[in-house]
C-alpha positions as CSV (number, residue, x, y, z in Angstrom):
1,M,16.9,22.9,6.2
2,D,15.9,24.6,9.5
3,T,12.4,23.3,10.3
4,T,12.2,24.6,13.9
5,N,9.7,27.4,13.3
6,D,8.6,26.6,9.7
7,P,4.8,26.3,9.5
8,I,5.0,24.6,6.2
9,N,7.7,22.0,7.0
10,P,7.5,21.6,10.8
11,S,10.1,19.5,12.6
12,H,7.7,16.7,13.5
13,Y,7.5,15.7,9.8
14,A,11.2,15.8,9.0
15,F,13.2,15.4,12.3
16,D,16.2,13.8,10.5
17,E,18.0,15.9,7.9
18,G,18.3,14.1,4.6
19,V,15.4,11.8,5.3
20,I,12.4,11.9,3.0
21,E,9.6,14.0,4.4
22,C,6.3,12.4,5.2
23,I,4.3,14.2,2.5
24,D,6.9,13.3,-0.1
25,Y,6.7,9.6,0.9
26,I,2.9,9.7,0.8
27,E,2.9,11.3,-2.7
28,S,5.6,9.1,-4.1
29,H,3.4,6.0,-3.3
30,A,0.2,7.7,-4.5
31,F,-1.5,6.9,-1.1
32,D,-5.0,8.3,-0.8
33,F,-6.2,10.6,2.0
34,V,-7.0,7.8,4.5
35,E,-3.8,5.9,3.8
36,G,-1.7,9.1,4.0
37,N,-3.2,10.0,7.3
38,V,-2.2,6.7,8.8
39,I,1.3,7.3,7.7
40,K,1.3,10.9,8.8
41,Y,0.1,10.3,12.4
42,V,2.4,7.3,13.0
43,T,5.3,9.3,11.6
44,R,4.8,12.3,13.9
45,Y,3.4,10.8,17.1
46,Q,6.8,10.7,19.0
47,H,7.5,14.4,18.1
48,K,4.1,16.0,18.4
49,N,1.0,14.6,20.1
50,G,2.1,11.2,21.3
51,T,-0.8,8.8,22.1
52,E,-3.4,11.2,20.6
53,D,-1.7,10.9,17.2
54,L,-1.6,7.1,17.5
55,K,-5.3,7.1,18.3
56,K,-5.9,9.2,15.2
57,A,-3.8,6.8,13.1
58,R,-5.9,3.9,14.5
59,W,-9.1,5.7,13.6
60,Y,-7.9,6.0,10.0
61,L,-6.5,2.5,10.0
62,D,-9.8,1.1,11.2
63,R,-11.6,3.0,8.4
64,L,-9.1,1.7,5.9
65,I,-9.6,-1.9,7.1
66,K,-13.3,-1.5,6.8
67,R,-13.0,-0.2,3.3
68,S,-10.7,-3.1,2.4
69,E,-13.0,-5.7,3.9
70,E,-16.0,-4.2,2.0
71,F,-13.9,-4.3,-1.3
72,D,-12.9,-7.9,-0.7
73,E,-16.4,-9.0,0.0
74,K,-17.8,-7.2,-3.1
75,Y,-15.1,-8.2,-5.5
76,K,-13.6,-11.4,-4.1
77,L,-15.3,-13.7,-6.5
78,K,-14.7,-11.4,-9.4
79,R,-11.0,-11.2,-8.6
80,Y,-10.8,-15.0,-8.4
81,E,-12.7,-15.4,-11.7
82,T,-10.4,-12.9,-13.4
83,Y,-7.3,-14.8,-12.2
84,E,-8.7,-18.1,-13.3
85,T,-9.5,-16.6,-16.7
86,L,-6.0,-15.2,-17.1
87,V,-4.5,-18.6,-16.2
88,K,-6.7,-20.4,-18.7
89,D,-5.9,-17.9,-21.4
90,Y,-2.2,-18.3,-20.7
91,E,-2.3,-22.0,-20.8
92,Q,-4.2,-22.0,-24.1
93,K,-1.5,-19.8,-25.6
94,Q,1.2,-22.1,-24.3
95,R,-0.2,-25.3,-25.7
96,G,2.0,-26.7,-28.4
97,T,5.0,-24.6,-27.3
98,G,6.3,-27.3,-24.8
99,K,5.6,-25.0,-21.9
100,E,2.9,-25.2,-19.2
101,L,2.1,-23.1,-16.1
102,D,3.8,-24.2,-12.9
103,A,2.0,-22.9,-9.8
104,S,5.2,-22.5,-7.8
105,S,7.4,-20.8,-10.3
106,G,5.3,-19.6,-13.2
107,P,5.9,-20.8,-16.7
108,V,8.5,-23.5,-17.0
109,N,9.9,-25.5,-19.9
110,Q,8.7,-29.1,-19.6
111,S,11.1,-30.5,-22.3
């Protein structure tokens, strides 16, 4: 595919023939807008706008980090409680089967 003058598939997004295009990678992993832009700008920086693209990637990455930290702060206890509940439920189901939960390797047979 000749991407030299293609406005839809410019060469800075697919500089190696046969390699997955940036947009295909982003969509295949269901990244959202912010995550996708981090990938997009890092992918193209050497072939398009250099340091300017890295700064754009950093801007989106900083935004993603902030969002992640806010999520962690808001749901941290809830995630932990959910995990603890799942472990307790699993252990109750395993009682009497000769199995118990081993933290390092998951369920193991204790017989």
